[in-house]
All heavy atoms as an XYZ file, in Angstrom:
895
protein
N      13.631     -1.298     24.083
C      13.711     -1.758     22.712
C      13.615     -0.557     21.722
O      14.184     -0.642     20.661
C      12.541     -2.749     22.532
C      12.847     -4.095     21.888
S      14.520     -4.641     21.776
C      14.501     -5.137     20.101
N      12.870      0.427     22.068
C      12.696      1.569     21.176
C      14.034      2.271     20.922
O      14.371      2.621     19.833
C      11.694      2.585     21.730
N      14.820      2.417     21.996
C      16.147      3.048     21.901
C      17.074      2.238     20.967
O      17.768      2.714     20.142
C      16.749      3.186     23.283
C      18.056      3.980     23.245
C      18.657      4.187     24.611
N      17.682      4.565     25.623
C      17.577      3.978     26.826
N      18.432      3.032     27.154
N      16.667      4.317     27.646
N      17.019      0.917     21.123
C      17.744      0.010     20.300
C      17.416      0.163     18.868
O      18.277      0.179     17.973
C      17.542     -1.427     20.802
C      18.315     -2.466     20.019
N      19.643     -2.636     20.144
C      17.846     -3.399     19.190
C      20.022     -3.623     19.348
N      18.944     -4.078     18.713
N      16.105      0.237     18.564
C      15.634      0.399     17.203
C      16.070      1.740     16.588
O      16.521      1.747     15.451
C      14.062      0.335     17.135
O      13.706     -0.938     17.692
C      13.573      0.446     15.747
N      16.046      2.791     17.383
C      16.512      4.102     16.909
C      18.003      4.058     16.613
O      18.499      4.647     15.624
C      16.203      5.183     17.901
C      14.816      5.786     17.764
C      14.629      6.886     18.814
C      14.558      6.339     16.367
N      18.788      3.418     17.448
C      20.195      3.301     17.243
C      20.507      2.526     15.962
O      21.381      2.926     15.152
C      20.894      2.619     18.463
C      20.886      3.544     19.681
C      22.344      2.186     18.163
C      21.266      2.893     20.938
N      19.747      1.452     15.702
C      19.978      0.718     14.455
C      19.593      1.548     13.234
O      20.348      1.573     12.252
C      19.107     -0.530     14.453
C      19.638     -1.637     15.351
C      18.695     -2.862     15.310
O      17.535     -2.779     15.203
N      19.324     -4.017     15.309
N      18.531      2.259     13.308
C      18.067      3.113     12.211
C      19.119      4.211     11.964
O      19.503      4.454     10.771
C      16.675      3.730     12.499
C      16.126      4.671     11.410
C      15.895      3.884     10.115
C      14.802      5.258     11.909
N      19.558      4.879     13.010
C      20.577      5.962     12.806
C      21.872      5.397     12.287
O      22.552      6.039     11.479
C      20.810      6.683     14.145
S      19.380      7.669     14.691
N      22.256      4.248     12.725
C      23.466      3.581     12.300
C      23.397      3.288     10.784
O      24.333      3.512     10.047
N      22.303      2.721     10.360
C      22.144      2.379      8.981
C      22.189      3.636      8.129
O      22.861      3.678      7.089
C      20.828      1.639      8.736
C      20.523      1.440      7.266
C      21.191      0.494      6.466
C      19.640      2.394      6.568
C      20.920      0.377      5.142
C      19.413      2.245      5.264
C      20.060      1.258      4.492
O      19.816      1.207      3.168
N      21.403      4.664      8.513
C      21.337      5.896      7.763
C      22.681      6.606      7.757
O      23.115      7.154      6.728
C      20.247      6.799      8.315
C      18.838      6.250      8.128
C      17.822      7.122      8.905
C      18.485      6.176      6.642
N      23.388      6.589      8.855
C      24.729      7.243      8.904
C      25.693      6.537      7.986
O      26.456      7.150      7.276
N      25.682      5.184      7.959
C      26.518      4.447      7.071
C      26.160      4.713      5.616
O      27.050      4.875      4.703
C      26.401      2.952      7.386
C      27.375      2.080      6.705
C      28.726      2.225      6.880
C      26.939      1.084      5.778
C      29.619      1.426      6.199
C      27.823      0.292      5.114
C      29.199      0.453      5.308
N      24.873      4.746      5.282
C      24.425      5.021      3.921
C      24.887      6.443      3.517
O      25.408      6.593      2.416
C      22.874      4.972      3.814
C      22.285      5.291      2.492
C      22.724      4.264      1.409
C      20.742      5.311      2.588
N      24.762      7.428      4.379
C      25.218      8.783      4.057
C      26.681      8.796      3.778
O      27.188      9.430      2.871
C      24.762      9.751      5.126
C      23.237      9.953      5.107
C      25.458     11.106      5.015
C      22.648     10.599      6.341
N      27.489      8.101      4.651
C      28.903      8.025      4.473
C      29.260      7.426      3.121
O      30.143      7.939      2.403
C      29.509      7.192      5.583
C      31.061      7.151      5.594
S      31.688      6.040      6.788
C      31.329      4.452      6.073
N      28.632      6.351      2.744
C      28.891      5.686      1.460
C      28.507      6.535      0.301
O      29.187      6.609     -0.756
C      28.163      4.342      1.359
C      28.716      3.228      2.246
C      27.837      1.990      2.149
C      30.149      2.875      1.824
N      27.420      7.293      0.430
C      27.001      8.200     -0.669
C      27.993      9.339     -0.838
O      28.272      9.751     -1.982
C      25.587      8.728     -0.384
C      24.420      7.708     -0.527
C      23.154      8.255     -0.017
C      24.300      7.275     -1.977
N      28.504      9.858      0.241
C      29.422     10.996      0.142
C      30.750     10.552     -0.422
O      31.386     11.294     -1.134
C      29.647     11.627      1.521
C      28.462     12.451      1.979
C      28.733     13.196      3.273
C      27.505     14.004      3.659
N      27.647     14.767      4.834
N      31.202      9.337     -0.179
C      32.420      8.797     -0.737
C      32.285      8.638     -2.255
O      33.282      8.784     -2.965
C      32.833      7.449     -0.125
C      33.350      7.554      1.246
C      33.739      6.184      1.780
O      33.737      5.170      1.024
O      34.106      6.105      2.974
N      31.135      8.380     -2.757
C      30.824      8.231     -4.170
C      31.811      7.254     -4.892
O      32.292      7.518     -6.001
C      30.930      9.618     -4.819
C      30.201      9.637     -6.198
O      29.291      8.817     -6.415
O      30.543     10.449     -7.036
N      32.146      6.151     -4.195
C      32.998      5.137     -4.792
C      32.233      3.923     -5.247
O      32.771      3.121     -6.030
C      34.056      4.694     -3.776
C      35.104      5.728     -3.437
C      36.023      5.342     -2.283
C      36.686      4.049     -2.442
N      37.656      3.671     -1.360
N      30.996      3.752     -4.760
C      30.222      2.520     -5.023
C      28.939      2.879     -5.672
O      28.305      3.843     -5.279
C      30.013      1.757     -3.723
C      31.275      1.580     -2.912
C      31.553      2.370     -1.798
C      32.181      0.586     -3.246
C      32.684      2.213     -1.064
C      33.363      0.423     -2.473
C      33.602      1.252     -1.411
O      34.750      1.094     -0.682
N      28.457      2.033     -6.635
C      27.165      2.278     -7.151
C      26.123      1.819     -6.147
O      26.058      0.693     -5.746
C      27.124      1.343     -8.440
C      28.174      0.279     -8.157
C      29.159      0.902     -7.235
N      25.319      2.770     -5.696
C      24.320      2.467     -4.682
C      22.969      2.903     -5.087
O      22.780      3.887     -5.802
C      24.664      3.277     -3.390
C      25.965      2.876     -2.666
C      26.202      3.831     -1.535
C      25.932      1.475     -2.172
N      21.962      2.230     -4.605
C      20.544      2.600     -4.737
C      20.132      2.958     -3.301
O      19.888      2.037     -2.527
C      19.670      1.548     -5.373
C      20.173      1.190     -6.740
C      18.231      1.969     -5.348
C      19.465     -0.013     -7.352
N      20.083      4.215     -2.947
C      19.701      4.597     -1.571
C      18.257      4.361     -1.277
O      17.428      5.071     -1.671
C      20.092      6.062     -1.475
C      20.303      6.549     -2.840
C      20.411      5.385     -3.713
N      18.007      3.242     -0.605
C      16.599      2.905     -0.243
C      16.601      2.190      1.101
O      17.624      1.634      1.520
C      15.883      2.084     -1.311
C      16.340      0.673     -1.485
S      15.445     -0.083     -2.784
C      14.474     -1.237     -1.869
N      15.465      2.253      1.701
C      15.266      1.592      3.037
C      13.915      0.966      3.002
O      12.910      1.545      2.635
C      15.333      2.668      4.073
C      15.137      2.249      5.561
C      16.251      1.329      5.989
C      15.098      3.474      6.430
N      13.882     -0.353      3.419
C      12.622     -1.079      3.518
C      12.477     -1.431      4.996
O      13.353     -2.095      5.603
C      12.657     -2.366      2.663
C      11.315     -3.109      2.788
C      12.856     -1.993      1.215
N      11.364     -0.958      5.546
C      11.187     -1.149      7.043
C       9.850     -1.858      7.256
O       8.840     -1.485      6.649
C      11.128      0.209      7.730
C      12.395      1.036      7.435
C      10.953      0.022      9.239
C      12.309      2.428      8.018
N       9.891     -2.840      8.121
C       8.644     -3.569      8.486
C       8.331     -3.398      9.940
O       9.189     -3.822     10.794
C       8.796     -5.035      8.099
C       7.555     -5.862      8.270
O       6.475     -5.253      8.105
O       7.630     -7.058      8.520
N       7.295     -2.796     10.322
C       6.813     -2.676     11.689
C       7.815     -1.998     12.620
O       8.090     -2.471     13.700
C       6.349     -3.999     12.285
C       5.184     -4.559     11.595
N       3.863     -4.099     11.851
C       5.004     -5.511     10.678
C       3.025     -4.698     11.081
N       3.663     -5.596     10.377
N       8.428     -0.941     12.168
C       9.416     -0.233     12.999
C       8.769      0.355     14.256
O       9.464      0.555     15.220
C      10.128      0.856     12.189
C      11.402      1.318     12.947
C       9.274      1.996     11.797
C      12.350      2.169     12.160
N       7.504      0.662     14.219
C       6.866      1.318     15.369
C       6.557      0.390     16.508
O       6.184      0.808     17.605
C       5.589      2.027     14.923
O       4.628      1.012     14.597
N       6.690     -0.926     16.281
C       6.265     -1.920     17.279
C       6.923     -1.684     18.717
O       6.204     -1.724     19.667
C       6.614     -3.355     16.791
C       5.827     -4.404     17.597
C       5.933     -5.718     16.897
C       4.898     -5.855     15.847
N       3.677     -6.397     15.983
N       8.233     -1.452     18.820
C       8.740     -1.210     20.119
C       8.475      0.162     20.741
O       8.864      0.416     21.860
C      10.287     -1.347     19.888
C      10.512     -1.065     18.486
C       9.287     -1.454     17.797
N       7.824      1.064     19.993
C       7.559      2.397     20.516
C       6.196      2.550     21.044
O       5.250      1.885     20.552
C       7.698      3.436     19.329
C       9.073      3.527     18.799
C       9.572      2.692     17.870
C       9.974      4.538     19.244
C      10.877      2.807     17.343
C      11.226      4.628     18.818
C      11.693      3.756     17.827
N       5.993      3.382     22.019
C       4.624      3.730     22.481
C       4.205      4.956     21.708
O       4.953      5.586     20.946
C       4.560      3.849     23.982
C       5.389      5.011     24.547
O       5.712      5.959     23.796
O       5.695      4.956     25.763
N       2.955      5.367     21.974
C       2.362      6.531     21.265
C       3.167      7.803     21.471
O       3.248      8.632     20.614
C       0.924      6.694     21.541
C       0.208      7.689     20.707
N      -0.034      7.467     19.399
C      -0.273      8.924     20.996
C      -0.635      8.544     18.842
N      -0.772      9.429     19.854
N       3.732      7.950     22.652
C       4.383      9.218     22.978
C       5.765      9.354     22.321
O       6.173     10.489     22.116
C       4.551      9.311     24.542
C       3.219      9.467     25.226
O       2.282     10.016     24.703
N       3.142      8.905     26.432
N       6.398      8.305     22.066
C       7.787      8.431     21.483
C       7.936      7.937     20.058
O       9.025      7.893     19.525
C       8.813      7.760     22.400
C       8.660      6.271     22.546
O       7.903      5.648     21.823
N       9.399      5.655     23.447
N       6.830      7.540     19.394
C       6.922      7.044     18.044
C       7.311      8.128     17.046
O       7.719      7.826     15.901
C       5.615      6.346     17.634
O       4.559      7.284     17.661
N       7.115      9.384     17.364
C       7.444     10.476     16.481
C       8.994     10.588     16.260
O       9.425     11.225     15.355
C       6.961     11.766     17.016
C       5.403     11.884     16.987
C       4.924     13.246     17.427
C       3.409     13.258     17.440
N       2.754     13.202     16.186
N       9.791      9.952     17.114
C      11.253      9.909     16.935
C      11.595      9.309     15.564
O      12.599      9.705     14.918
C      11.913      9.155     18.039
N      10.836      8.401     15.109
C      11.118      7.700     13.814
C      11.016      8.775     12.681
O      11.888      8.827     11.825
C      10.071      6.559     13.529
C      10.237      5.485     14.619
C      10.254      6.007     12.150
C       9.115      4.524     14.666
N       9.984      9.562     12.750
C       9.814     10.607     11.750
C      10.907     11.647     11.822
O      11.356     12.142     10.710
N      11.369     12.012     12.941
C      12.430     12.989     13.116
C      13.765     12.478     12.470
O      14.387     13.193     11.766
C      12.680     13.289     14.580
C      11.489     13.934     15.309
C      11.142     15.267     14.729
C       9.993     15.875     15.544
N       9.369     17.006     14.850
N      14.047     11.224     12.734
C      15.272     10.610     12.162
C      15.150     10.526     10.671
O      16.090     10.873      9.929
C      15.575      9.253     12.791
C      16.637      8.460     12.037
C      15.916      9.384     14.273
N      14.046     10.040     10.113
C      13.918      9.918      8.671
C      13.848     11.256      7.976
O      14.405     11.401      6.872
C      12.631      9.080      8.352
C      12.776      7.565      8.597
C      11.417      6.905      8.341
C      13.827      6.987      7.737
N      13.250     12.227      8.606
C      13.182     13.588      8.006
C      14.615     14.182      7.944
O      14.973     14.792      6.901
C      12.269     14.485      8.854
O      10.981     13.966      8.868
C      12.263     15.919      8.320
N      15.415     13.902      8.941
C      16.786     14.361      8.889
C      17.569     13.659      7.772
O      18.313     14.363      7.087
C      17.474     14.073     10.238
O      18.785     14.459     10.221
N      17.296     12.402      7.572
C      17.967     11.673      6.496
C      17.574     12.217      5.126
O      18.340     12.363      4.246
C      17.689     10.189      6.560
N      16.240     12.453      4.997
C      15.727     13.088      3.729
C      16.429     14.424      3.433
O      16.724     14.738      2.299
C      14.223     13.207      3.785
C      13.445     12.010      3.542
C      12.465     11.569      4.356
C      13.692     11.191      2.391
C      11.739     10.394      4.178
C      12.984     10.046      2.164
C      12.013      9.657      3.065
N      16.585     15.228      4.531
C      17.201     16.557      4.312
C      18.693     16.404      3.918
O      19.166     17.164      3.127
C      17.064     17.343      5.598
C      15.637     17.798      5.811
O      14.845     17.856      4.920
N      15.326     18.084      7.076
N      19.375     15.425      4.490
C      20.781     15.216      4.200
C      21.030     14.601      2.800
O      21.803     15.061      2.000
C      21.431     14.315      5.288
O      21.216     14.954      6.551
C      22.921     14.153      4.990
N      20.270     13.485      2.520
C      20.433     12.794      1.273
C      19.696     13.490      0.106
O      20.190     13.510     -1.009
C      19.939     11.351      1.421
C      20.777     10.617      2.444
C      20.009     10.607      0.078
C      20.255      9.222      2.828
N      18.555     14.087      0.386
C      17.725     14.660     -0.604
C      16.506     13.750     -0.851
O      16.719     12.543     -1.124
N      15.327     14.267     -0.721
C      14.158     13.460     -0.846
C      14.056     12.763     -2.190
O      13.553     11.724     -2.312
C      12.933     14.328     -0.577
C      11.719     13.520     -0.103
C      10.662     14.455      0.409
C       9.603     13.640      1.114
N       8.578     14.428      1.701
N      14.569     13.459     -3.246
C      14.474     12.859     -4.614
C      15.515     11.757     -4.822
O      15.444     11.060     -5.817
C      14.727     14.003     -5.641
C      16.096     14.620     -5.619
C      16.362     15.625     -4.530
O      15.433     15.998     -3.789
O      17.507     16.031     -4.400
N      16.499     11.590     -3.905
C      17.534     10.610     -4.005
C      17.411      9.439     -3.019
O      18.317      8.635     -2.966
C      18.900     11.270     -3.774
C      19.182     12.331     -4.852
O      18.864     12.159     -6.019
N      19.795     13.407     -4.419
N      16.339      9.420     -2.243
C      16.222      8.386     -1.189
C      14.811      7.856     -1.165
O      13.885      8.581     -1.045
C      16.611      9.035      0.124
C      16.628      8.101      1.308
C      17.210      6.835      1.229
C      16.084      8.512      2.486
C      17.190      6.006      2.311
C      16.101      7.716      3.607
C      16.638      6.445      3.526
N      14.661      6.541     -1.310
C      13.361      5.910     -1.369
C      13.138      5.069     -0.082
O      14.023      4.262      0.297
C      13.287      4.983     -2.574
C      11.924      4.360     -2.747
C      10.864      5.329     -3.209
O      11.044      6.055     -4.145
N       9.751      5.342     -2.492
N      12.015      5.224      0.562
C      11.671      4.483      1.728
C      10.394      3.714      1.518
O       9.369      4.340      1.131
C      11.536      5.385      2.992
C      11.111      4.594      4.202
C      12.866      6.083      3.287
N      10.377      2.415      1.785
C       9.175      1.609      1.742
C       8.924      1.185      3.184
O       9.771      0.539      3.796
C       9.350      0.361      0.912
C       9.547      0.687     -0.532
C      10.887      0.750     -1.020
C       8.507      0.890     -1.386
C      11.073      1.052     -2.382
C       8.730      1.182     -2.700
C      10.003      1.248     -3.205
N       7.791      1.568      3.750
C       7.540      1.262      5.149
C       6.198      0.520      5.304
O       5.185      0.975      4.800
C       7.412      2.602      5.896
C       7.288      2.414      7.406
S       7.214      3.940      8.365
C       8.860      4.539      8.070
N       6.275     -0.633      5.906
C       5.098     -1.427      6.179
C       4.878     -1.363      7.714
O       5.707     -1.843      8.457
C       5.286     -2.862      5.707
C       5.558     -2.954      4.271
C       6.895     -2.986      3.829
C       4.561     -3.001      3.327
C       7.180     -3.054      2.474
C       4.836     -3.085      1.985
C       6.162     -3.114      1.531
N       3.764     -0.785      8.129
C       3.532     -0.614      9.531
C       2.053     -0.510      9.876
O       1.240     -0.210      8.977
C       4.228      0.683      9.984
C       4.643      0.610     11.464
O       3.775      0.409     12.333
O       5.858      0.718     11.725
N       1.725     -0.834     11.116
C       0.325     -0.700     11.536
C      -0.062      0.697     11.855
O      -1.232      1.085     11.801
C       0.092     -1.584     12.836
C       0.303     -3.071     12.548
O       0.064     -3.451     11.440
O       0.702     -3.724     13.539
N       0.909      1.506     12.214
C       0.660      2.928     12.539
C       0.543      3.757     11.314
O       1.114      3.449     10.236
C       1.790      3.489     13.425
C       1.920      2.810     14.755
C       0.716      3.002     15.696
O       0.050      4.046     15.506
O       0.528      2.205     16.593
N      -0.158      4.853     11.425
C      -0.262      5.829     10.300
C       0.966      6.710     10.282
O       1.654      6.813     11.264
C      -1.533      6.695     10.469
O      -1.390      7.493     11.643
C      -2.804      5.884     10.504
N       1.241      7.299      9.101
C       2.365      8.132      9.001
C       2.266      9.385      9.890
O       3.295      9.917     10.306
C       2.628      8.537      7.540
C       1.569      9.243      6.866
C       1.463     10.622      6.923
C       0.621      8.602      6.034
C       0.498     11.322      6.263
C      -0.361      9.285      5.381
C      -0.386     10.669      5.526
O      -1.387     11.322      4.821
N       1.063      9.810     10.208
C       0.950     10.938     11.128
C       1.439     10.600     12.530
O       2.066     11.427     13.211
C      -0.513     11.436     11.212
C      -1.102     12.005      9.969
C      -1.875     10.986      9.092
O      -1.878      9.796      9.458
O      -2.448     11.385      8.105
N       1.182      9.444     12.947
C       1.623      8.920     14.265
C       3.133      8.894     14.374
O       3.711      9.136     15.414
C       1.022      7.528     14.569
O      -0.406      7.556     14.415
C       1.379      7.077     15.973
N       3.803      8.618     13.228
C       5.239      8.551     13.194
C       5.885      9.920     12.798
O       7.081      9.957     12.636
C       5.667      7.470     12.176
C       5.072      6.085     12.442
C       5.521      5.130     11.323
C       5.484      5.531     13.792
N       5.038     10.904     12.719
C       5.545     12.259     12.369
C       6.220     12.328     10.982
O       7.299     12.877     10.874
C       6.394     12.853     13.459
C       6.573     14.371     13.344
O       5.645     14.992     12.802
O       7.555     14.881     13.817
N       5.627     11.686      9.980
C       6.130     11.622      8.652
C       5.202     12.381      7.686
O       3.982     12.428      7.912
C       6.353     10.194      8.181
C       7.420      9.402      8.807
C       7.279      7.912      8.445
C       8.775      9.925      8.379
N       5.763     12.912      6.685
C       4.966     13.644      5.641
C       5.395     13.049      4.281
O       6.113     13.665      3.566
C       5.191     15.110      5.681
C       4.744     15.732      7.016
C       5.098     17.211      7.117
C       4.714     17.751      8.440
N       5.600     17.463      9.477
N       4.870     11.855      3.940
C       5.292     11.182      2.719
C       4.706     11.889      1.465
O       3.602     12.471      1.587
C       4.756      9.764      2.839
C       3.554      9.892      3.715
C       3.886     11.045      4.660
N       5.324     11.723      0.366
C       4.858     12.164     -0.920
C       3.658     11.248     -1.391
O       2.781     11.661     -2.065
C       5.877     12.244     -1.985
C       6.896     13.362     -1.737
O       6.569     14.297     -1.022
O       8.039     13.283     -2.251
N       3.800      9.973     -1.000
C       2.797      9.002     -1.367
C       2.595      7.962     -0.246
O       3.579      7.514      0.317
C       3.204      8.285     -2.627
C       2.229      7.224     -3.100
C       1.031      7.536     -3.744
C       2.502      5.883     -2.881
C       0.146      6.570     -4.118
C       1.608      4.891     -3.285
C       0.463      5.232     -3.879
O      -0.419      4.275     -4.250
N       1.387      7.637      0.022
C       1.114      6.580      1.042
C      -0.108      5.833      0.539
O      -1.052      6.351     -0.013
C       0.805      7.269      2.375
O       0.396      6.309      3.294
N      -0.046      4.523      0.796
C      -1.186      3.682      0.385
C      -1.444      2.669      1.546
O      -0.478      2.019      2.025
C      -0.915      2.916     -0.899
C      -2.086      2.119     -1.329
C      -1.909      1.581     -2.747
O      -1.116      2.112     -3.491
O      -2.570      0.524     -3.034
N      -2.667      2.601      1.971
C      -3.059      1.625      2.981
C      -3.297      0.301      2.342
O      -4.198      0.157      1.534
C      -4.264      2.142      3.743
C      -4.637      1.257      4.948
O      -3.967      0.279      5.190
N      -5.631      1.650      5.691
N      -2.482     -0.720      2.670
C      -2.618     -2.005      2.046
C      -3.528     -2.966      2.823
O      -3.695     -4.108      2.468
C      -1.223     -2.647      1.936
C      -0.224     -1.908      1.069
C       1.116     -2.577      1.109
C      -0.752     -1.845     -0.388
N      -4.193     -2.469      3.905
C      -5.032     -3.310      4.668
C      -6.508     -2.800      4.422
O      -6.830     -1.657      4.583
C      -4.765     -3.161      6.176
C      -5.733     -4.017      7.000
C      -3.353     -3.594      6.490
N      -7.326     -3.726      3.937
C      -8.752     -3.456      3.707
C      -9.569     -4.610      4.288
O      -9.026     -5.510      4.944
C      -9.069     -3.356      2.219
O      -8.815     -4.634      1.612
C      -8.187     -2.297      1.547
N     -10.888     -4.591      4.059
C     -11.715     -5.667      4.538
C     -11.374     -7.013      3.919
O     -11.535     -8.057      4.542
C     -13.175     -5.341      4.289
C     -13.709     -4.209      5.164
C     -15.179     -3.874      4.890
O     -15.846     -4.734      4.200
O     -15.637     -2.842      5.343
N     -10.875     -6.955      2.695
C     -10.608     -8.248      2.009
C      -9.185     -8.649      2.023
O      -8.814     -9.754      1.585
C     -11.040     -8.108      0.512
O     -10.286     -7.099     -0.133
N      -8.272     -7.811      2.542
C      -6.891     -8.210      2.642
C      -6.196     -7.626      3.867
O      -6.657     -6.619      4.385
C      -6.115     -7.822      1.382
C      -6.108     -6.313      1.088
C      -5.384     -6.066     -0.219
C      -5.378     -4.563     -0.493
N      -4.585     -4.166     -1.560
N      -5.129     -8.264      4.335
C      -4.479     -7.830      5.546
C      -3.099     -7.286      5.305
O      -2.309     -7.187      6.181
C      -4.402     -8.975      6.550
O      -3.665    -10.048      5.929
C      -5.804     -9.472      6.941
N      -2.782     -7.015      4.052
C      -1.461     -6.481      3.756
C      -1.016     -6.863      2.359
O      -1.853     -7.045      1.477
N       0.280     -6.987      2.168
C       0.864     -7.162      0.859
C       1.802     -8.375      0.881
O       2.705     -8.413      1.704
C       1.602     -5.904      0.410
C       2.375     -6.072     -0.857
C       1.708     -6.173     -2.036
C       3.763     -6.102     -0.821
C       2.416     -6.345     -3.226
C       4.470     -6.246     -2.012
C       3.799     -6.361     -3.225
N       1.566     -9.278      0.040
C       2.454    -10.448     -0.195
C       2.581    -10.706     -1.659
O       1.638    -11.282     -2.257
C       1.964    -11.708      0.557
C       2.954    -12.868      0.451
O       3.825    -12.818     -0.332
N       2.691    -13.884      1.196
N       3.681    -10.275     -2.299
C       3.765    -10.379     -3.762
C       3.858    -11.819     -4.249
O       3.741    -12.085     -5.449
C       5.030     -9.638     -4.112
C       5.817     -9.709     -2.874
C       4.836     -9.710     -1.702
N       4.126    -12.789     -3.368
C       4.294    -14.177     -3.763
C       3.127    -15.085     -3.498
O       3.186    -16.268     -3.678
C       5.554    -14.784     -3.075
C       6.788    -13.896     -3.301
C       7.275    -13.159     -2.264
C       7.380    -13.841     -4.554
C       8.390    -12.344     -2.447
C       8.482    -13.064     -4.728
C       8.962    -12.294     -3.691
N       2.029    -14.453     -3.016
C       0.878    -15.250     -2.654
C      -0.103    -15.356     -3.817
O      -0.392    -14.363     -4.517
C       0.108    -14.556     -1.497
C      -1.238    -15.187     -1.157
C      -1.264    -16.405     -0.552
C      -2.418    -14.627     -1.587
C      -2.453    -17.036     -0.213
C      -3.615    -15.237     -1.310
C      -3.636    -16.457     -0.621
O      -4.839    -17.047     -0.350
N      -0.538    -16.574     -4.116
C      -1.597    -16.824     -5.100
C      -2.687    -17.564     -4.381
O      -2.441    -18.604     -3.772
C      -1.043    -17.672     -6.276
C       0.038    -17.021     -7.070
C       1.356    -17.422     -6.928
C      -0.254    -16.015     -7.933
C       2.371    -16.827     -7.683
C       0.740    -15.398     -8.699
C       2.050    -15.831     -8.534
N      -3.903    -17.048     -4.473
C      -5.016    -17.749     -3.790
C      -5.282    -19.037     -4.533
O      -4.976    -19.220     -5.691
C      -6.255    -16.841     -3.835
O      -6.742    -16.719     -5.166
N      -5.886    -19.981     -3.813
C      -6.136    -21.334     -4.414
C      -7.118    -21.207     -5.570
O      -7.155    -22.028     -6.475
C      -6.673    -22.250     -3.336
O      -7.844    -21.736     -2.748
N      -7.962    -20.157     -5.582
C      -8.911    -19.939     -6.687
C      -8.241    -19.550     -7.991
O      -8.665    -19.846     -9.057
C      -9.901    -18.887     -6.307
C     -10.679    -19.183     -5.041
C     -11.297    -17.916     -4.444
O     -11.134    -16.839     -5.007
O     -11.966    -18.066     -3.412
N      -7.081    -18.843     -7.811
C      -6.401    -18.353     -9.020
C      -4.977    -18.894     -9.058
O      -4.016    -18.170     -9.145
C      -6.321    -16.779     -8.949
C      -7.655    -16.114     -8.962
C      -7.403    -14.624     -8.855
C      -8.729    -13.835     -8.805
N      -8.534    -12.409     -8.673
N      -4.842    -20.219     -9.031
C      -3.531    -20.774     -9.089
C      -2.925    -20.461    -10.435
O      -3.535    -20.615    -11.499
C      -3.574    -22.311     -8.900
C      -3.600    -22.798     -7.490
C      -2.336    -22.388     -6.708
O      -1.318    -22.131     -7.280
N      -2.486    -22.245     -5.412
N      -1.702    -20.038    -10.402
C      -0.963    -19.768    -11.611
C      -0.015    -20.857    -11.857
O       0.783    -21.242    -10.977
C      -0.201    -18.384    -11.425
C       0.616    -18.123    -12.664
C      -1.202    -17.301    -11.202
N       0.041    -21.395    -13.063
C       0.904    -22.475    -13.413
C       2.190    -21.815    -14.062
O       2.103    -21.314    -15.158
C       0.277    -23.453    -14.390
C       1.152    -24.667    -14.607
O       1.941    -24.973    -13.731
O       0.910    -25.314    -15.619
N       3.252    -21.827    -13.337
C       4.495    -21.193    -13.822
C       5.377    -22.279    -14.420
O       5.893    -23.133    -13.715
C       5.223    -20.481    -12.697
C       4.309    -19.380    -12.142
C       6.510    -19.859    -13.183
C       4.889    -18.696    -10.850
N       5.549    -22.216    -15.736
C       6.395    -23.202    -16.410
C       7.279    -22.451    -17.372
O       6.881    -21.509    -18.009
C       5.536    -24.218    -17.229
C       4.734    -25.116    -16.337
C       3.999    -26.096    -17.175
C       3.186    -27.013    -16.306
N       2.302    -27.922    -17.013
N       8.506    -22.836    -17.400
C       9.484    -22.166    -18.286
C       9.906    -23.158    -19.323
O      10.076    -24.283    -19.145
C      10.700    -21.693    -17.521
C      10.333    -20.599    -16.517
C      10.415    -19.215    -17.154
O      11.158    -18.991    -18.082
O       9.685    -18.354    -16.620
């Protein structure tokens, strides 16, 4: 499964690079990834960082935004992000922008 995930990631990034080089379409180069490390074991999870680092070098770090939600730390994936925030604490288990607790029900009326 790890090989399959890497092939998908490389395919997406290759297609994105191709579209950016053609410069025919208005694009926002970004990637949102959820639990990409799941099919990898500890020994081969660094491949994710190698592929993304190569994409950053090709596209330019200032031109490419990646949002990654994962259980692993960025060090385990061999990434060196400009910004990282751990969304898991004692009081929360992650990020859900559409969740409203029953204590703070928001009445949305237009």
